C-alpha positions as CSV (number, residue, x, y, z in Angstrom):
1,M,-39.1,-3.8,-54.7
2,R,-37.0,-6.5,-53.1
3,Q,-33.9,-4.4,-53.4
4,R,-35.7,-1.5,-51.7
5,I,-36.7,-3.6,-48.8
6,E,-33.2,-5.0,-48.4
7,A,-31.8,-1.5,-48.4
8,M,-34.3,-0.4,-45.8
9,N,-33.4,-3.4,-43.6
10,A,-29.7,-2.7,-44.0
11,E,-30.2,1.0,-43.0
12,H,-32.3,-0.1,-40.0
13,A,-29.6,-2.6,-39.0
14,R,-27.0,0.1,-39.3
15,Q,-29.0,2.5,-37.1
16,I,-29.5,-0.3,-34.5
17,A,-25.7,-1.0,-34.5
18,E,-24.9,2.7,-34.1
19,R,-27.5,3.0,-31.3
20,D,-26.0,-0.1,-29.6
21,E,-22.5,1.4,-29.9
22,A,-23.7,4.7,-28.4
23,I,-25.4,2.9,-25.5
24,K,-22.3,0.9,-24.9
25,Y,-20.2,4.0,-24.9
26,K,-22.6,5.8,-22.6
27,D,-22.7,2.9,-20.2
28,A,-18.9,2.8,-20.1
29,K,-18.8,6.5,-19.5
30,L,-21.4,6.3,-16.8
31,Q,-19.4,3.5,-15.1
32,K,-16.2,5.4,-15.3
33,V,-17.6,8.7,-14.0
34,S,-19.5,6.9,-11.2
35,F,-16.4,5.1,-10.2
36,E,-14.3,8.3,-10.2
37,L,-17.0,10.0,-8.1
38,A,-17.2,7.1,-5.6
39,R,-13.4,7.1,-5.3
40,L,-13.3,10.8,-4.8
41,K,-15.8,10.6,-2.0
42,A,-13.8,7.8,-0.4
43,W,-10.8,10.0,-0.5
44,K,-12.7,12.9,0.9
45,F,-14.2,11.1,3.9
46,G,-11.5,8.5,4.4
47,A,-8.3,10.4,3.8
48,K,-5.8,10.6,6.7
49,T,-5.9,14.4,6.8
50,E,-4.0,14.4,10.1
51,A,-0.9,13.7,8.0
52,M,-1.4,17.1,6.3
53,N,-0.6,20.5,7.6
54,A,-3.4,23.2,7.6
55,E,-2.4,24.6,4.2
56,Q,-2.3,21.2,2.5
57,R,-5.6,20.2,4.1
58,R,-7.3,23.3,2.8
59,L,-5.9,22.8,-0.7
60,F,-7.0,19.2,-0.6
61,E,-10.5,20.1,0.4
62,E,-10.8,22.8,-2.2
63,T,-9.5,20.5,-4.9
64,V,-11.9,17.7,-3.9
65,T,-14.9,20.1,-4.0
66,E,-13.9,21.3,-7.5
67,D,-13.4,17.7,-8.8
68,E,-16.7,16.5,-7.2
69,A,-18.7,19.3,-8.9
70,D,-17.0,18.5,-12.2
71,L,-17.8,14.8,-12.0
72,Q,-21.3,15.4,-10.8
73,A,-22.0,17.7,-13.7
74,Q,-20.7,15.0,-16.1
75,L,-22.9,12.4,-14.5
76,D,-26.0,14.6,-14.7
77,A,-25.3,15.3,-18.3
78,L,-25.1,11.6,-19.1
79,H,-28.4,11.0,-17.3
80,H,-29.9,13.9,-19.2
81,A,-30.7,15.5,-15.9
82,P,-30.4,19.3,-15.2
83,A,-27.3,20.1,-13.2
84,P,-28.1,20.8,-9.5
85,D,-27.6,24.4,-8.3
86,A,-23.9,24.5,-7.2
87,T,-25.0,26.6,-4.2
88,E,-27.6,24.2,-3.0
89,P,-26.2,21.5,-0.7
90,A,-26.8,18.0,-2.1
91,D,-25.9,16.4,1.2
92,K,-25.1,17.3,4.8
93,H,-21.4,17.4,4.1
94,R,-21.7,20.4,1.7
95,P,-21.7,23.9,3.1
96,R,-25.1,25.4,3.6
97,R,-26.1,28.2,1.4
98,L,-26.5,31.5,3.2
99,P,-28.9,34.3,2.1
100,L,-27.3,37.0,0.1
101,P,-26.5,40.1,2.2
102,D,-29.2,42.8,2.2
103,H,-26.6,45.6,1.7
104,L,-25.6,44.4,-1.7
105,R,-26.9,46.4,-4.7
106,R,-29.7,44.7,-6.5
107,V,-30.1,44.8,-10.3
108,E,-33.6,43.7,-11.1
109,H,-34.4,41.8,-14.3
110,R,-38.1,41.4,-15.2
111,H,-39.2,38.3,-17.2
112,E,-42.8,38.4,-18.4
113,P,-44.5,36.5,-21.3
114,D,-44.6,38.4,-24.6
115,D,-48.3,37.8,-24.8
116,T,-50.5,37.9,-21.7
117,N,-53.6,36.7,-23.4
118,C,-54.8,33.2,-22.7
119,P,-53.1,30.8,-25.2
120,A,-56.0,28.2,-25.0
121,P,-57.7,27.7,-28.3
122,G,-60.9,29.7,-28.6
123,C,-60.2,31.8,-25.5
124,G,-57.6,34.6,-25.9
125,R,-58.9,36.7,-23.0
126,P,-56.4,38.7,-20.9
127,M,-54.8,36.8,-18.1
128,V,-54.4,38.0,-14.5
129,R,-51.0,38.2,-12.8
130,I,-51.3,36.0,-9.6
131,G,-47.7,36.1,-8.3
132,E,-44.1,35.7,-9.1
133,D,-41.0,33.6,-8.5
134,V,-37.8,35.4,-7.4
135,R,-34.4,34.0,-7.7
136,E,-31.2,35.8,-6.9
137,R,-27.7,35.2,-8.4
138,L,-24.5,36.7,-7.1
139,D,-22.4,38.6,-9.5
140,I,-19.3,40.9,-9.4
141,V,-17.9,43.8,-11.3
142,P,-14.0,44.0,-11.1
143,A,-12.5,46.8,-9.1
144,E,-13.0,50.1,-10.9
145,F,-10.5,53.0,-10.8
146,F,-12.1,56.4,-11.0
147,V,-10.7,60.0,-10.7
148,H,-11.7,62.7,-8.2
149,R,-11.5,66.0,-10.2
150,H,-11.3,68.9,-7.7
151,V,-12.1,72.2,-9.4
152,R,-11.3,75.3,-7.2
153,G,-12.6,78.5,-8.7
154,K,-10.6,81.7,-8.5
155,W,-12.5,84.8,-7.5
156,A,-11.0,88.3,-7.8
157,C,-11.9,91.8,-6.9
158,K,-10.6,94.1,-9.7
159,C,-10.7,97.2,-7.6
160,C,-9.1,95.7,-4.4
161,Q,-6.8,93.4,-6.3
162,I,-7.8,90.5,-4.0
163,L,-7.9,86.8,-5.0
164,V,-10.1,84.4,-3.2
165,Q,-9.9,80.6,-3.7
166,Q,-10.9,77.6,-1.6
167,P,-7.8,76.1,0.0
168,V,-6.5,72.6,-0.9
169,E,-7.6,70.0,1.6
170,P,-4.7,68.4,3.5
171,Q,-3.8,64.9,2.4
172,I,-1.6,62.1,3.7
173,I,0.4,62.6,0.5
174,D,0.3,66.3,-0.5
175,K,0.4,67.0,-4.2
176,G,0.3,63.2,-4.7
177,M,-1.9,61.2,-7.1
178,P,-3.6,58.7,-4.7
179,A,-6.8,59.5,-2.9
180,P,-7.3,57.9,0.6
181,G,-9.4,55.1,-0.9
182,L,-6.5,54.0,-3.2
183,L,-4.0,54.3,-0.4
184,A,-6.2,52.1,1.8
185,H,-6.6,49.6,-1.1
186,T,-2.9,49.4,-1.5
187,L,-2.3,48.8,2.2
188,V,-5.1,46.2,2.4
189,S,-3.9,44.4,-0.7
190,R,-0.4,44.2,0.8
191,F,-1.1,43.5,4.5
192,V,-4.5,41.8,4.5
193,D,-4.6,40.0,1.2
194,H,-0.8,39.6,1.1
195,L,-0.3,40.7,-2.5
196,P,3.2,41.7,-3.4
197,Y,3.6,45.1,-5.2
198,Y,4.4,43.5,-8.5
199,R,1.1,41.6,-8.5
200,Q,-0.8,44.7,-7.6
201,Q,0.9,46.4,-10.5
202,E,-0.3,43.7,-12.9
203,I,-3.8,43.9,-11.5
204,S,-3.9,47.6,-12.0
205,A,-2.5,47.2,-15.6
206,R,-5.5,45.1,-16.5
207,C,-7.7,48.1,-15.7
208,G,-5.5,50.3,-17.9
209,V,-3.8,52.1,-14.9
210,H,-0.1,52.2,-14.5
211,T,1.1,51.9,-10.9
212,P,4.7,50.8,-10.8
213,R,6.0,48.8,-7.9
214,A,8.2,51.7,-6.8
215,T,5.2,54.0,-6.7
216,L,3.1,51.6,-4.7
217,A,5.9,51.1,-2.2
218,A,6.3,54.9,-1.9
219,W,2.6,55.3,-1.2
220,S,2.7,52.6,1.4
221,G,5.7,54.2,3.0
222,A,4.0,57.6,3.2
223,A,0.8,56.1,4.5
224,G,2.6,54.1,7.1
225,A,4.4,57.2,8.4
226,G,1.0,59.0,8.5
227,L,-0.5,56.2,10.6
228,E,2.4,56.1,13.2
229,P,0.6,58.5,15.7
230,L,-2.4,56.2,15.6
231,F,-0.2,53.2,16.1
232,E,1.3,54.8,19.3
233,A,-2.2,55.4,20.6
234,R,-3.1,51.8,19.7
235,K,-0.1,50.6,21.6
236,A,-1.0,52.6,24.7
237,F,-4.6,51.2,24.6
238,V,-3.4,47.6,24.3
239,L,-0.9,48.0,27.1
240,G,-3.5,49.6,29.2
241,C,-5.0,46.3,30.3
242,R,-4.0,44.1,33.2
243,V,-3.8,40.8,31.2
244,L,-1.8,40.4,28.1
245,H,-0.9,37.6,25.6
246,A,2.6,37.6,24.1
247,D,4.3,35.5,21.4
248,E,6.7,35.9,18.6
249,T,7.2,34.6,15.0
250,P,10.2,34.7,12.7
251,V,10.3,36.9,9.6
252,A,13.1,37.0,7.0
253,M,14.7,40.5,6.6
254,L,16.9,41.5,3.7
255,D,20.6,42.0,4.6
256,P,22.0,44.0,1.6
257,G,25.6,44.0,2.9
258,A,25.7,40.2,3.0
259,G,23.6,39.7,-0.1
260,K,21.1,37.5,1.6
261,T,18.4,37.5,4.3
262,K,18.7,37.2,8.0
263,R,16.1,36.2,10.7
264,A,14.1,39.0,12.4
265,Y,11.1,38.6,14.6
266,V,7.6,40.0,15.0
267,W,6.4,40.1,18.6
268,G,2.7,40.2,19.2
269,Y,0.9,41.5,22.2
270,A,-2.8,41.2,22.6
271,R,-5.4,42.1,25.3
272,S,-6.9,39.1,27.1
273,E,-9.1,36.9,24.9
274,F,-11.9,37.6,27.4
275,D,-11.5,41.4,27.2
276,A,-14.6,43.2,26.1
277,Q,-12.4,45.5,23.9
278,P,-10.0,43.2,22.0
279,G,-6.9,44.5,20.5
280,V,-3.5,43.5,19.2
281,V,-0.2,45.4,18.5
282,Y,2.9,44.1,16.8
283,D,6.6,45.0,17.3
284,F,9.1,44.3,14.6
285,C,12.6,43.5,16.0
286,V,15.8,42.4,14.5
287,G,16.3,39.8,17.2
288,R,14.7,37.5,19.7
289,G,16.5,38.5,22.9
290,S,14.8,39.4,26.2
291,K,15.7,43.1,25.7
292,Y,12.9,43.4,23.1
293,P,9.9,42.4,25.3
294,V,11.5,44.2,28.3
295,A,11.7,47.4,26.3
296,F,8.2,47.2,24.8
297,L,6.6,46.4,28.2
298,K,8.8,48.7,30.3
299,D,5.7,50.7,31.6
300,W,3.3,47.8,31.9
301,N,2.4,45.6,34.9
302,G,0.1,42.7,35.0
303,T,-0.2,39.0,34.0
304,L,1.4,37.9,30.8
305,V,0.2,34.7,29.1
306,C,3.1,33.2,27.1
307,D,5.1,30.0,26.4
308,D,8.2,28.8,28.1
309,Y,10.6,30.9,26.0
310,K,13.6,31.9,28.2
311,G,13.6,35.4,26.8
312,Y,10.7,36.3,29.1
313,E,12.6,35.4,32.3
314,T,14.2,38.8,32.6
315,L,10.8,40.4,32.3
316,F,9.3,38.3,35.2
317,K,12.2,39.3,37.4
318,L,10.9,42.8,37.4
319,Q,8.3,43.7,40.1
320,G,4.7,43.8,39.0
321,R,4.8,41.1,36.3
322,T,3.2,37.7,36.7
323,E,3.6,34.8,34.3
324,A,0.8,32.6,33.1
325,G,1.7,29.5,31.1
326,C,0.0,27.9,28.1
327,L,-1.7,24.6,28.7
328,V,-1.9,23.9,25.0
329,H,1.9,24.0,24.8
330,A,2.0,21.3,27.6
331,R,-0.6,19.3,25.7
332,R,1.5,19.4,22.5
333,K,4.3,17.6,24.2
334,F,2.0,14.6,24.7
335,D,0.4,14.9,21.3
336,E,3.8,14.7,19.5
337,L,4.4,11.4,21.3
338,I,1.2,10.0,20.0
339,K,1.8,11.2,16.4
340,H,5.3,9.8,16.3
341,G,4.8,6.6,18.3
342,H,2.4,4.8,20.5
343,S,2.2,6.0,24.1
344,E,-0.7,5.0,26.4
345,V,0.5,7.5,29.1
346,A,0.4,10.4,26.6
347,A,-3.0,9.4,25.4
348,E,-4.3,9.3,28.9
349,A,-2.7,12.7,29.6
350,I,-4.5,14.2,26.7
351,R,-7.8,12.6,27.7
352,R,-7.5,14.1,31.2
353,M,-6.6,17.5,29.8
354,A,-9.6,17.4,27.5
355,W,-12.0,17.6,30.5
356,I,-10.3,20.8,31.5
357,F,-10.5,22.3,28.0
358,K,-14.2,21.4,27.8
359,L,-14.9,23.2,31.0
360,E,-13.0,26.2,29.7
361,K,-14.9,26.2,26.5
362,D,-18.2,26.0,28.3
363,A,-17.2,29.0,30.5
364,R,-16.0,31.0,27.5
365,D,-18.9,33.4,27.4
366,C,-19.2,33.9,31.1
367,N,-18.0,37.0,32.9
368,A,-14.8,36.9,34.9
369,Q,-16.5,36.2,38.2
370,E,-18.7,33.4,36.8
371,R,-15.7,31.9,35.0
372,L,-13.6,31.9,38.2
373,A,-16.4,30.3,40.1
374,V,-16.6,27.4,37.5
375,R,-12.8,27.0,37.7
376,Q,-12.8,26.8,41.5
377,S,-15.8,24.5,41.8
378,Q,-15.2,22.2,38.8
379,T,-11.9,22.7,37.0
380,Q,-9.8,22.6,40.2
381,L,-10.8,19.1,40.9
382,H,-9.7,17.8,37.5
383,W,-6.5,19.9,37.8
384,D,-5.6,18.3,41.1
385,E,-6.3,14.8,39.8
386,L,-4.2,15.5,36.7
387,H,-1.3,16.7,38.9
388,A,-1.4,13.6,41.2
389,W,-1.6,11.3,38.2
390,L,1.4,12.9,36.4
391,Q,3.5,12.6,39.6
392,R,2.6,8.9,39.8
393,E,3.4,8.2,36.2
394,R,6.7,10.1,36.4
395,Q,7.9,7.6,38.9
396,R,7.1,4.8,36.5
397,V,8.6,6.0,33.3
398,P,12.4,5.8,32.6
399,D,14.5,9.0,32.8
400,G,15.5,10.4,29.5
401,S,12.5,9.0,27.6
402,G,10.1,11.2,25.6
403,I,7.2,10.7,27.9
404,A,9.4,11.7,30.9
405,G,10.3,14.9,29.1
406,A,6.6,15.7,28.4
407,I,5.7,15.0,32.1
408,D,8.6,17.1,33.4
409,Y,7.6,20.1,31.3
410,S,4.1,20.1,32.9
411,L,5.3,19.4,36.4
412,N,8.2,22.0,36.3
413,R,5.7,24.7,35.1
414,W,2.7,23.6,37.1
415,A,2.3,26.8,39.1
416,V,2.3,29.1,36.0
417,L,0.2,26.6,34.0
418,G,-2.4,26.8,36.7
419,R,-2.4,30.6,37.0
420,F,-5.8,30.8,35.2
421,L,-7.4,29.0,38.1
422,R,-6.9,32.0,40.3
423,D,-7.9,34.8,37.9
424,G,-11.1,34.8,35.7
425,E,-9.5,37.2,33.2
426,V,-6.5,34.9,32.5
427,S,-6.8,32.3,29.7
428,S,-5.6,28.7,30.1
429,H,-3.7,28.9,26.8
430,N,-2.1,31.3,24.3
431,N,-4.0,30.3,21.2
432,H,-5.7,33.7,21.0
433,L,-2.4,35.4,20.1
434,E,-1.1,32.5,18.0
435,N,-4.1,33.0,15.8
436,L,-3.4,36.7,15.5
437,L,0.2,35.9,14.4
438,R,-1.0,33.7,11.5
439,P,-1.4,36.6,9.1
440,W,2.4,37.2,9.4
441,A,3.0,33.5,8.5
442,M,0.7,33.9,5.4
443,G,2.4,37.2,4.5
444,R,6.0,36.0,4.6
445,K,5.1,33.3,2.1
446,A,3.7,35.9,-0.3
447,W,6.3,38.8,0.1
448,L,9.1,36.4,1.2
449,F,11.0,39.0,3.4
450,A,11.0,42.5,4.8
451,G,13.2,44.8,2.8
452,S,14.6,46.6,5.9
453,E,14.1,47.1,9.6
454,L,12.1,50.3,8.8
455,D,9.9,48.2,6.3
456,G,9.2,45.7,9.0
457,Q,8.3,48.4,11.5
458,R,6.0,50.0,9.0
459,A,4.3,46.6,8.4
460,A,3.9,46.2,12.1
461,I,2.1,49.6,12.2
462,V,-0.4,48.7,9.5
463,M,-0.9,45.1,10.6
464,S,-1.6,46.3,14.2
465,L,-4.4,48.6,13.0
466,V,-6.0,46.3,10.3
467,Q,-6.0,43.2,12.5
468,S,-7.5,45.2,15.4
469,A,-10.1,46.5,13.0
470,K,-10.9,42.9,12.0
471,L,-11.2,41.9,15.6
472,K,-14.0,44.6,16.0
473,G,-15.7,43.3,12.8
474,H,-14.8,46.3,10.7
475,D,-14.0,46.2,7.0
476,P,-10.2,47.0,6.9
477,W,-10.5,49.0,3.7
478,A,-13.4,51.1,5.0
479,Y,-11.6,51.7,8.3
480,L,-8.3,52.7,6.7
481,K,-10.0,54.9,4.0
482,D,-11.8,56.9,6.7
483,V,-8.8,57.1,9.0
484,L,-6.5,58.3,6.2
485,T,-9.1,60.9,5.1
486,R,-9.4,62.3,8.6
487,L,-5.9,62.0,10.0
488,P,-4.4,65.1,8.3
489,T,-6.9,67.4,10.1
490,H,-7.7,65.4,13.2
491,P,-6.5,66.9,16.5
492,N,-3.8,64.8,18.2
493,Q,-5.4,65.2,21.6
494,T,-8.5,63.2,20.4
495,I,-6.7,60.7,18.2
496,E,-8.2,57.9,20.3
497,E,-11.5,58.5,18.5
498,L,-9.9,56.9,15.4
499,L,-8.8,53.7,17.1
500,P,-10.8,50.6,15.9
501,H,-12.7,50.1,19.2
502,N,-13.9,53.7,19.1
503,W,-14.2,54.1,15.4
504,G,-17.6,54.9,13.7
505,L,-17.7,55.7,10.0
506,Q,-18.5,59.4,9.5
507,P,-20.9,60.6,6.8
508,L,-19.1,60.5,3.4
509,S,-18.0,63.8,2.0
510,K,-19.1,65.1,-1.3
511,H,-15.8,63.8,-2.9
512,D,-16.3,60.2,-1.8
513,G,-18.2,59.3,-5.0
514,K,-18.0,60.1,-8.6
515,Q,-18.7,63.8,-9.4
516,S,-19.5,65.0,-12.9
């Protein structure tokens, strides 16, 4: 009996020791995870993100969000608490969950008890359904390839020897394999999602479909050629306004003869940011000389919002063209001084400009007349004070200094920088077009270079249409699919109907879905 009691006591002591060890491990784990989570939040809210560029900052924020969710899940598991819904904001810093769009297909799952009789002892009577809880979860089915099978019956009259058959509908690629939806998908993947052809090939292969890179490139080439008339109409529409934005960005182009790439440029031209019908058009050029904007804008007159690039000087020598400067470019001169060294004058310049930008932001949704009234009654006063202050400060700073250069830039371009004060349709800056050139910067990181001048021009055609479609809130794929379907039979004299600002999706044909 004594030995049994000792054995029980030993077993009890062992269990206590194991429990103590488990508690000690859990406490250590809790302390470690809590420390990691606290440090992560300190990084998140205390990091000097101004030292990062936009891409680095975005990657940092995404990584922090992933790590925070990971550590929080570990912490909840250690506390034996159910993990919070990842879509529900735990604090004000997390993005707010938006309702799932109504247009998405719903797959309903019903969950009811196996037995709807009362489970209470001695009862067993049928229960009454008094309501329900509904919770929606977002899911996805990977892209599905399917085949349109067109069957055209042949009908013959034996006595007259006549054969009747429905004609083949014209296509962008006659006798080709891709339907308009696949052509649109290829173009959107390349020019909106910036997927090189080799990656598109790999994605298709996962679905069991073989689409070699050369084939995808050939489809894009044919589709680009088919879209050229629409591009010309788009160009005419964009250049039909009185106020334009212009800017350019470099793109590498393959130079086969030299065995390397050389620098080419994409010039962007957009209707005023205040225009009721926004639009952008791109021009791929092998150089950056003044002859390119002069040639593109040869039939256009109006006010051009641009930076201080000397290539525009020839353009403004021609009658009917007025230059409007970019105040953001002037501000950047002072901002660079603050980032790379202390400058009280630069900080004061930015503070004074901030009042002007605030007034512009407040008048953003006004019409041209109302915006001009605000500028003349309020902005002009701040503008004149800024001018007088810059002139005084210029006399105090030494020649050749960085702050002297920043002030000289603004004073030398004062007339064109203030053009917006005399025209309600003119913007005070060129950020509108700079944002529309960003897809090219993203694209050149993905596909690295344009294969040829023709390749660059084709990219400009597609990018002009898809970016204009996005400006109007259209789905680029839906727009291109419909346009590529209708273009082969659409009359040239009414091609403007297919431009993004006029486009309305027509009823789907009988071949737009699966047919048995």
